[in-house]
C-alpha positions as CSV (number, residue, x, y, z in Angstrom):
1,M,-8.0,-12.8,17.0
2,K,-11.0,-14.6,16.3
3,S,-13.1,-12.2,18.6
4,A,-11.2,-9.3,16.5
5,G,-13.4,-10.7,13.4
6,F,-10.4,-13.2,12.1
7,E,-11.5,-16.3,10.6
8,Y,-9.4,-18.9,10.3
9,L,-8.3,-20.5,7.0
10,E,-5.8,-23.2,7.6
11,G,-2.7,-24.2,9.7
12,G,0.1,-26.8,10.8
13,I,2.3,-27.7,13.2
14,D,4.2,-24.2,12.8
15,Y,1.7,-21.8,11.4
16,A,-1.8,-20.7,11.3
17,V,-3.7,-18.4,8.4
18,L,-6.1,-16.1,9.1
19,Q,-8.0,-13.7,7.2
20,G,-9.7,-10.3,8.3
21,D,-9.6,-6.7,8.5
22,F,-6.5,-5.0,9.4
23,A,-5.4,-1.4,9.7
24,G,-8.4,-0.4,7.3
25,F,-7.8,-2.9,4.7
26,K,-10.5,-5.2,4.1
27,D,-9.4,-9.2,3.7
28,C,-6.2,-9.6,4.9
29,N,-4.1,-12.6,5.2
30,V,-2.6,-13.2,8.5
31,L,0.0,-16.0,9.3
32,I,1.1,-16.1,12.5
33,Y,4.4,-18.7,12.8
34,T,5.3,-20.4,16.2
35,L,8.2,-22.8,17.0
36,D,5.9,-25.7,18.0
37,A,8.7,-27.0,20.5
38,I,8.6,-24.3,22.3
39,N,5.2,-23.0,21.8
40,V,5.6,-19.5,21.1
41,V,4.7,-17.1,18.5
42,S,7.9,-15.8,16.4
43,K,6.4,-13.6,14.1
44,I,3.4,-12.4,12.3
45,C,3.2,-11.5,8.7
46,V,0.4,-9.7,7.3
47,L,-0.3,-9.4,3.7
48,F,-2.8,-7.1,2.4
49,P,-5.1,-7.3,-0.6
50,E,-3.8,-7.8,-3.7
51,C,-3.0,-4.9,-6.4
52,N,-2.4,-5.2,-10.1
53,V,-1.6,-1.5,-10.4
54,W,1.9,0.1,-9.3
55,S,-0.2,3.3,-8.2
56,S,-2.0,1.5,-6.2
57,L,0.1,-0.7,-4.6
58,E,2.5,2.2,-3.7
59,Q,-0.5,4.1,-2.4
60,N,-1.5,1.2,-0.1
61,Y,2.4,1.2,1.1
62,N,2.8,4.7,1.5
63,L,-0.3,5.0,3.5
64,L,1.0,2.4,5.8
65,K,4.7,3.5,6.0
66,S,2.9,6.7,7.3
67,M,0.8,5.1,10.1
68,L,3.6,3.2,11.3
69,S,5.9,6.0,11.3
70,Q,3.3,7.9,13.4
71,K,3.1,4.9,15.9
72,Y,6.7,4.1,15.9
73,G,8.4,7.1,14.7
74,V,11.2,7.6,12.3
75,P,12.1,4.5,10.3
76,T,15.4,2.7,11.1
77,E,15.7,1.9,7.4
78,V,13.9,2.8,4.1
79,V,15.3,1.2,0.7
80,E,13.0,1.9,-2.1
81,Q,14.5,1.5,-5.3
82,F,14.9,0.0,-9.0
83,Q,18.1,-2.0,-9.6
84,G,17.9,-1.5,-13.0
85,S,20.0,0.9,-15.1
86,T,16.9,3.2,-16.3
87,V,13.7,4.1,-13.7
88,P,11.1,2.3,-15.2
89,E,8.3,5.7,-15.5
90,T,4.7,3.5,-16.3
91,N,2.6,1.3,-13.9
92,S,3.4,-1.4,-15.8
93,S,6.7,-1.4,-16.2
94,K,7.6,-0.5,-12.1
95,L,5.8,-3.6,-11.5
96,H,7.6,-5.5,-14.2
97,E,10.6,-4.7,-12.1
98,L,9.1,-6.2,-9.1
99,S,8.1,-9.7,-10.7
100,M,12.0,-9.8,-11.9
101,D,13.2,-9.2,-8.4
102,R,14.5,-5.7,-9.7
103,C,12.7,-3.8,-7.2
104,T,14.1,-3.1,-3.6
105,W,10.8,-1.5,-1.5
106,Y,10.8,-1.5,2.3
107,T,10.7,0.3,5.3
108,L,12.4,-1.1,8.7
109,Y,11.5,0.1,12.2
110,E,13.6,-1.4,15.1
111,T,11.5,-1.3,18.4
112,T,12.4,-2.5,22.2
113,K,9.9,-5.4,21.4
114,G,11.0,-6.5,17.9
115,D,11.4,-5.5,14.4
116,I,9.0,-4.4,12.3
117,K,9.4,-4.6,8.1
118,L,6.9,-3.0,5.6
119,S,7.7,-4.1,2.3
120,L,6.5,-4.3,-1.4
121,Q,6.3,-8.4,-2.7
122,K,5.1,-10.3,-5.8
123,G,3.5,-13.8,-5.3
124,D,2.7,-16.2,-8.0
125,Y,1.2,-15.6,-11.0
126,G,1.3,-11.8,-11.3
127,K,0.1,-10.7,-7.9
128,Y,1.4,-8.0,-6.1
129,F,1.0,-7.2,-2.6
130,V,2.5,-5.2,0.4
131,S,3.5,-7.2,3.3
132,L,3.9,-5.9,6.9
133,M,6.0,-8.5,9.1
134,Y,6.5,-8.3,13.0
135,Y,9.0,-10.1,14.7
136,D,8.6,-10.7,18.4
137,K,12.2,-9.7,20.0
138,I,11.6,-11.6,23.3
139,N,9.6,-14.7,21.4
140,T,12.9,-14.7,18.8
141,D,15.4,-14.7,21.4
142,A,13.5,-17.4,23.3
143,V,13.7,-19.5,19.7
144,R,17.1,-18.7,19.5
145,S,18.5,-20.1,22.6
146,S,15.8,-23.1,22.0
147,A,17.9,-23.9,19.1
148,I,21.5,-23.1,20.9
149,D,20.7,-26.2,23.0
150,D,19.9,-28.3,20.7
151,L,23.4,-27.7,19.6
């Protein structure tokens, strides 16, 4: 990933954080998770730049969803809803619902190589972003097998 222009930010025994451009977005953080015992990548999470306006956040999500659908086909599952009794109408009220965990917004793709989940997330201190999580099927199965061996 370094050859693709990503800069190493930090890491630990079972993760690394890099930063770079991804899918046309500048300064994305990429978290790579491994299982140290068997030294394989089990999942990769891309955190897109923070947005503090709902319309921008939703626009980024919809753009990525469109690109993923073009590449992987029809999503397996789509949930885009607010849990309150009324649907918020303003950008600020929609972000408030997301911050209060009353907003579930994700699209799931299942492939032969693993699952992909695109979602809206809240961070610390009023920060909001789109998250793209890749779950590697082969390595996840290896992680599971290793865990079963421990039992």
